[in-house]
C-alpha positions in Angstrom: 73.5 73.8 136.2 74.9 75.3 132.7 78.1 77.0 134.0 78.9 73.8 136.5 82.4 74.1 137.6 83.3 77.0 135.2 85.5 80.1 136.8 84.0 83.3 136.3 85.8 86.9 137.1 83.1 89.8 137.4 84.5 93.1 137.6 82.1 95.9 139.3 80.7 92.8 140.9 79.9 94.6 144.4 76.6 95.9 143.6 73.7 96.6 140.7 74.0 94.5 137.8 77.4 93.4 138.5 76.1 91.6 141.7 73.1 90.3 139.8 75.4 88.7 136.9 77.8 87.2 139.5 74.9 85.7 141.7 73.2 84.1 138.3 76.5 82.5 137.5 77.2 81.2 140.7 73.3 79.9 140.8 74.3 78.1 137.5 77.4 76.5 139.2 80.3 78.7 138.3 82.9 79.8 140.6 83.0 83.3 140.6 85.6 86.0 141.5 83.8 89.0 142.6 86.1 91.8 141.7 85.3 95.5 143.1 87.0 98.3 144.9 84.3 98.4 147.2 85.4 95.9 149.8 82.0 96.0 151.6 80.0 95.5 148.4 82.1 92.8 147.0 82.1 91.0 150.5 78.3 91.3 150.5 78.0 89.7 147.2 80.1 86.8 148.1 78.4 86.3 151.4 74.8 86.3 149.2 76.6 83.6 147.0 77.6 81.3 149.5 74.5 81.5 151.9 72.7 80.2 148.8 75.3 77.4 148.7 77.3 78.9 145.8 81.1 79.4 145.5 82.7 82.8 145.3 85.5 84.8 146.3 86.5 88.3 146.7 89.0 90.5 145.0 89.4 93.9 146.2 90.7 96.0 143.4 90.5 99.0 141.2 90.3 97.9 137.7 92.3 100.9 136.2 95.3 99.3 138.2 97.1 97.4 135.6 99.3 95.7 138.1 96.3 95.0 140.3 94.4 93.3 137.7 97.2 91.3 136.3 98.0 89.9 139.9 94.3 89.0 140.1 94.4 86.9 136.9 97.6 85.3 137.9 95.9 84.4 141.2 92.8 83.1 139.5 94.9 80.8 137.4 97.1 79.6 140.1 94.1 78.5 142.3 91.7 77.3 139.3 94.0 76.4 136.5 91.4 78.0 134.0 89.2 81.1 133.2 86.0 80.5 131.5 84.3 83.9 131.7 85.4 87.3 132.1 82.3 89.7 132.7 83.9 93.5 132.4 81.1 95.3 134.0 83.1 98.0 136.2 82.2 101.4 135.0 80.9 105.2 135.8 78.8 107.8 134.6 80.4 111.4 134.5 77.9 114.0 133.5 78.0 116.9 131.3 78.2 118.0 127.5 81.2 119.1 125.8 81.7 122.3 127.7 80.7 121.0 131.1 82.5 117.8 131.5 85.7 118.2 133.1 88.9 116.8 131.2 89.8 114.7 134.3 86.3 113.2 134.1 86.4 112.4 130.4 89.8 110.7 130.9 88.3 108.9 134.0 85.4 107.7 132.0 87.9 106.2 129.5 90.0 104.5 131.9 87.3 102.8 133.4 85.0 102.0 130.8 87.1 101.2 128.0 90.8 101.2 128.9 89.9 98.5 132.0 87.9 96.2 129.7 90.9 96.3 127.4 93.4 95.2 129.9 91.5 92.9 131.7 90.4 90.9 128.3 94.4 91.1 127.4 95.0 89.4 130.4 92.6 86.5 130.0 93.0 85.8 126.5 96.1 83.6 126.6 94.6 81.3 129.2 91.5 81.1 127.0 93.4 80.5 123.9 95.2 77.5 125.7 91.9 76.0 126.7 90.1 76.5 123.4 87.3 78.2 124.6 86.2 81.0 126.9 83.7 84.0 126.9 84.3 87.6 127.5 81.2 89.9 128.0 81.6 93.6 127.9 79.3 96.0 129.4 78.0 98.7 127.1 75.0 100.5 127.5 72.0 101.8 125.2 74.0 105.0 125.5 76.3 103.0 123.0 74.0 102.9 120.3 72.0 106.3 120.8 72.2 109.9 121.9 72.7 110.1 125.7 71.2 113.7 127.3 74.6 115.7 128.0 76.6 112.8 128.8 79.3 113.0 126.3 81.9 111.0 128.3 79.7 108.2 129.0 78.4 107.8 125.6 81.6 108.1 123.8 83.0 105.4 125.7 79.9 103.1 125.8 80.0 103.5 121.8 84.1 102.6 121.9 83.1 99.3 124.0 81.1 98.1 121.4 83.7 98.8 118.5 86.2 97.0 120.7 83.9 94.0 121.3 83.3 93.7 117.5 87.0 93.9 116.8 87.9 91.2 119.7 85.4 88.8 118.4 86.6 89.0 115.0 90.3 88.5 116.1 89.5 85.3 118.5 86.5 83.6 117.0 88.8 81.0 115.6 90.6 80.6 119.0 87.1 79.4 120.6 86.5 82.8 122.1 83.2 84.7 122.1 83.0 88.2 122.8 79.9 90.0 123.0 78.6 93.4 124.5 75.5 93.9 127.2 73.5 97.1 126.4 71.4 97.8 129.3 68.6 100.5 129.3 67.5 102.2 132.2 68.2 100.0 135.4 67.3 101.1 139.0 70.6 100.9 140.6 72.7 103.6 142.6 74.8 103.7 139.4 72.7 106.3 138.0 73.1 108.8 140.6 75.2 111.4 138.4 72.5 111.6 135.8 69.9 112.0 138.2 71.3 114.8 140.3 71.8 116.3 136.5 68.0 115.8 135.6 67.2 117.6 139.0 66.3 114.6 141.4 64.1 111.5 141.5 60.8 112.7 140.3 62.3 114.3 137.2 64.2 111.2 136.3 61.2 108.8 136.9 59.1 111.5 134.5 62.0 111.0 132.0 62.0 107.1 131.9 58.3 107.3 131.8 58.5 109.4 128.6 61.4 107.6 126.9 61.1 104.2 127.4 58.3 102.4 125.6 57.4 100.1 128.6 57.3 103.1 130.6 59.3 101.9 133.7 63.0 100.9 134.8 64.3 97.4 134.4 64.8 95.5 137.9 68.5 94.0 138.0 67.0 90.5 137.8 65.8 91.4 134.1 69.3 92.1 133.1 70.9 88.8 134.9 68.9 86.6 132.6 70.5 88.1 129.6 74.0 87.9 131.1 73.6 84.3 131.8 72.3 83.8 128.0 75.6 85.7 126.6 77.9 83.8 129.0 76.8 80.4 128.6 76.6 77.9 126.1 73.1 79.1 125.3 74.5 81.7 123.1 77.3 79.4 121.5 76.9 80.7 117.9 77.0 84.3 118.8 79.6 86.8 118.8 80.6 90.2 118.3 77.1 91.3 119.1 75.7 94.0 121.2 72.8 92.6 122.8 70.2 95.7 123.9 68.0 95.2 126.9 66.2 98.6 127.3 62.5 98.4 127.5 62.3 99.5 123.8 63.8 102.6 124.0 66.2 102.4 121.3 63.3 101.6 118.8 61.8 105.1 119.0 
């Protein structure tokens, strides 16, 4: 097991890609703290992990609450003495172009998709520096490197995540801390609900994916879990400051 006895925090681990990442880390021996504001989802993720004889625990919190995130990190360090992996995955889609998107929606996108990543990373870095090693994985999106139809808040924040990732990576490489970004394309999860509604329903989004993605289909979450494992493990030990795109070829056209 390539993550044996490592301690990992996964935000947004209660469903979708976050859940898949948490499960594969646990399968590979990590102790996973599943952080999510959805208690039922986080609990289900932990139950799935423990049923497979993995180790995990629930942390119910809103990642935009700085004090709650700090308390979680302090609690993990108190219980386990270290944090080896932080996967900043919690995020949201807020639809609309420049004129349509609400200012509150734009601010919510920034706070959740960028600022929360910044705060969580800021809180775990001191422990990683003491350890002389650690991995931070920030979830961006293929929308972080290309135009995304009428999704200005989402696209802006996902571009910012990549810039922040590169900056963190450069600043902390000599401390033994690697920082990379994951850029998924179209993955079939409930996360896409705002865009599906904007597009006019499931049939419309299916047609859009077939047209825009060279592989002609969505990804399954299992196809994103393996890249997550690569990025948080020593399989990518000489890789930092990079944005790994997993998108069925969408960004090559």
